[in-house]
C-alpha positions in Angstrom: -0.3 0.1 0.0 1.3 3.4 -0.6 2.0 6.0 2.1 0.6 9.4 1.9 1.6 12.3 1.0 1.9 13.3 4.9 4.6 10.5 5.1 6.0 10.4 2.6 9.8 11.4 2.3 10.7 14.4 1.6 14.3 15.2 -0.8 16.0 17.2 2.3 15.3 14.0 5.0 16.6 11.9 1.9 19.3 14.1 1.0 20.7 14.2 5.1 19.9 10.8 5.1 22.6 10.2 2.1 24.5 12.2 3.4 25.4 9.9 6.2 25.4 7.7 5.4 28.2 8.5 2.6 30.5 10.1 5.9 29.9 6.9 7.8 31.2 5.1 4.1 34.2 7.0 3.3 35.0 6.3 6.9 35.3 2.7 6.7 37.4 3.5 3.3 40.0 4.8 5.7 39.8 2.1 8.5 40.3 -0.5 5.8 43.0 1.5 4.0 45.0 1.5 7.7 44.3 -1.5 8.2 45.6 -2.8 4.9 48.6 -0.1 4.3 49.9 -1.6 8.4 49.5 -5.3 7.2 52.2 -3.5 4.0 54.5 -1.8 6.4 54.8 -5.4 8.6 55.8 -6.9 5.6 58.0 -4.3 4.0 59.5 -4.0 7.2 60.3 -7.8 7.9 61.4 -7.5 3.7 63.9 -4.7 4.1 65.2 -6.6 7.5 66.0 -9.7 5.3 67.9 -7.5 3.1 69.5 -5.7 5.6 70.7 -9.0 7.2 71.7 -10.0 3.4 74.0 -7.0 2.5 75.7 -7.2 5.5 76.1 -10.9 5.2 77.7 -9.7 1.2 79.4 -6.3 3.0 81.5 -9.3 4.7 82.3 -11.6 1.8 82.8 -8.7 -0.2 86.2 -7.1 2.1 87.5 -11.0 2.5 87.7 -11.6 -1.2 90.0 -11.7 -3.7 90.7 -11.8 -7.1 87.9 -12.9 -9.7 85.7 -13.0 -7.0 85.5 -8.9 -6.0 83.4 -8.5 -9.8 81.1 -11.2 -8.9 81.1 -10.1 -4.5 80.6 -6.8 -6.0 77.9 -6.5 -8.5 76.3 -8.5 -6.2 76.0 -6.0 -3.2 74.9 -3.4 -6.0 72.4 -5.4 -6.7 71.2 -5.5 -2.9 71.8 -2.1 -2.1 69.1 -0.9 -5.1 66.5 -3.9 -3.7 67.1 -2.7 -0.2 66.2 0.8 -1.6 63.5 0.0 -3.3 62.0 -1.4 -0.4 63.2 1.1 1.9 61.2 4.1 -0.3 58.4 1.8 -0.5 58.2 1.8 3.1 58.5 5.9 3.6 55.9 6.1 1.6 53.4 3.7 3.8 54.0 5.6 6.2 53.7 8.6 4.9 50.7 7.4 4.1 49.3 6.8 7.8 50.8 9.8 9.4 48.3 11.5 6.3 45.8 9.1 7.5 45.7 9.3 11.1 45.3 12.9 10.3 42.4 12.3 8.6 40.8 10.3 10.9 39.6 12.9 13.6 38.0 15.0 11.3 35.8 12.3 9.1 34.5 10.8 12.1 33.7 14.6 13.1 32.2 15.2 9.6 30.0 12.2 10.6 28.6 13.5 13.6 27.1 16.8 12.3 25.9 14.7 9.5 24.0 13.2 12.1 23.0 16.5 13.4 21.7 17.7 10.2 20.0 14.3 9.5 18.2 15.2 13.0 17.3 18.6 12.6 15.1 17.0 9.1 14.1 13.7 11.2 12.4 16.1 13.7 10.6 18.4 11.4 9.5 15.2 8.9 8.3 13.6 12.2 6.1 16.5 12.9 4.3 17.1 9.9 3.7 13.3 9.8 2.2 13.9 13.3 0.1 16.6 12.5 -1.0 14.4 9.6 -1.8 11.2 12.4 -3.7 13.8 14.9 -7.1 13.4 12.4 -6.6 9.5 12.5 -6.3 9.0 16.1 -9.1 11.3 16.9 -11.3 9.6 14.1 -10.6 6.3 16.4 -10.1 7.9 19.7 -13.6 8.9 19.0 -15.5 5.6 18.5 -13.5 4.1 20.9 -14.6 6.6 24.2 -18.0 5.2 23.1 -16.7 2.0 24.6 -14.6 3.7 27.1 -18.3 5.5 28.1 -19.6 1.2 28.4 -16.9 0.7 30.8 -17.3 3.7 33.1 -20.9 2.6 33.6 -19.9 -0.5 34.2 -17.9 0.2 37.2 -15.8 -1.3 39.9 -12.5 -1.9 40.6 -11.6 -3.4 37.1 -13.1 -1.1 35.0 -12.2 1.8 37.8 -8.5 1.0 37.1 -9.2 -0.3 33.0 -10.7 3.9 32.7 -7.8 4.9 34.5 -4.8 3.6 32.6 -7.3 3.8 29.2 -5.5 6.7 27.3 -4.5 7.5 23.9 -3.4 11.5 23.7 -3.2 13.7 20.3 0.0 12.3 18.8 0.5 16.3 17.4 1.9 18.0 19.9 2.7 15.7 22.7 5.1 15.5 25.6 5.9 12.8 27.8 7.8 13.9 31.1 9.8 12.8 33.6 8.6 14.2 36.9 8.8 13.5 40.5 10.9 9.6 39.8 7.4 8.8 37.4 6.2 9.8 33.7 3.4 12.9 33.3 1.5 12.7 29.7 0.7 16.5 28.7 -1.5 16.1 26.5 -5.3 15.7 26.9 -7.0 11.9 27.6 -9.4 12.0 23.8 -11.2 8.8 26.1 -12.3 11.0 29.0 -16.1 11.0 29.1 -18.2 13.1 27.4 -20.7 15.4 29.2 -23.0 12.9 28.8 -22.9 9.1 28.8 -24.1 7.6 25.6 -27.0 5.7 25.0 -25.8 2.4 25.7 -24.2 3.5 28.2 -26.5 5.0 29.8 -28.5 1.8 30.2 -25.7 -0.6 31.1 -25.3 2.8 34.2 -29.2 2.5 34.8 -29.6 -1.5 34.8 -26.6 -1.8 37.3 -26.8 1.9 39.0 -29.6 0.4 41.2 -27.7 -3.5 42.5 -24.6 -1.6 43.2 -26.5 0.7 45.3 -28.3 -2.4 47.1 -24.5 -3.8 47.4 -23.1 -0.2 49.4 -26.6 -0.3 51.7 -25.8 -3.5 52.6 -22.2 -3.0 53.7 -22.4 -0.2 55.4 -25.8 -1.2 57.2 -25.1 -1.1 61.0 -25.1 -4.2 63.2 -27.6 -5.0 65.4 -28.0 -3.6 68.6 -29.8 -5.7 70.7 -32.6 -4.3 72.7 -31.1 -3.9 76.1 -27.9 -2.6 75.0 -29.5 0.3 72.9 -29.8 4.1 74.7 -33.1 5.0 76.8 -35.5 8.3 76.6 -33.2 11.8 76.7 -34.5 13.8 79.2 -33.3 17.4 80.0 -35.1 20.8 81.4 -38.6 18.0 82.1 -38.7 17.4 78.3 -38.3 14.2 77.4 -37.6 13.2 74.0 -37.8 9.9 73.1 -35.9 7.6 70.0 -36.5 9.7 66.7 -36.2 12.6 68.5 -39.7 13.9 69.5 -40.3 15.3 72.7 -42.5 13.8 75.1 -45.8 15.5 76.7 -44.8 17.7 79.6 -45.1 16.7 83.1 -48.0 18.3 85.3 -46.4 21.3 87.3 -48.8 20.2 90.4 -47.3 16.8 90.1 -43.9 17.9 90.3 
């Protein structure tokens, strides 16, 4: 399925992503060259060491030679000098390459970091635009889901209270989740919050279950039975007897007092 134009990768984002990939590839090539050159240097150093030893042996033999041997040994020594000179020049060239690559290394790695920062900027712009495009879709879906959540509010009970407290769908555009006092705080309105009045389905559920839940509450808070002997008697104050229930008794006849 082809994505909506709101979610298509922009040319700016594509170029920024390619720039990071190119910078990383250049760093990899540099690293590969460092490794290959170091291996070449190690092999050349062994060859130079071998040729140096052979040249020293040839020089000793030349010093001790006599007659016709001198010319042949001299020719061999010259050949060794030539070979040794070639190897040493190559060794200096490779060492110079290592030094140059070491200078370029930090620059290339810094370039990766800078290209990544530029990509982050473009990615942020694209994400904001995509979130804005997504928001109407989320709002439409949340509107339908909110009708179902209303039923959960109407059902009530601890499980449903926990569920409705946890149910949360914010608008993607501008949403922020913050760390506050060691916990997370969602800085965005909950699209699943019930409206002013319940929908017809939720209202019907509430009308059916509310009397039953009220009966359960009444039963839980109903007072314990008190034996008649332990019930409080009438209260008399200043000649007025107050019976249980708050009804004053008739005043006593002063003639009988």
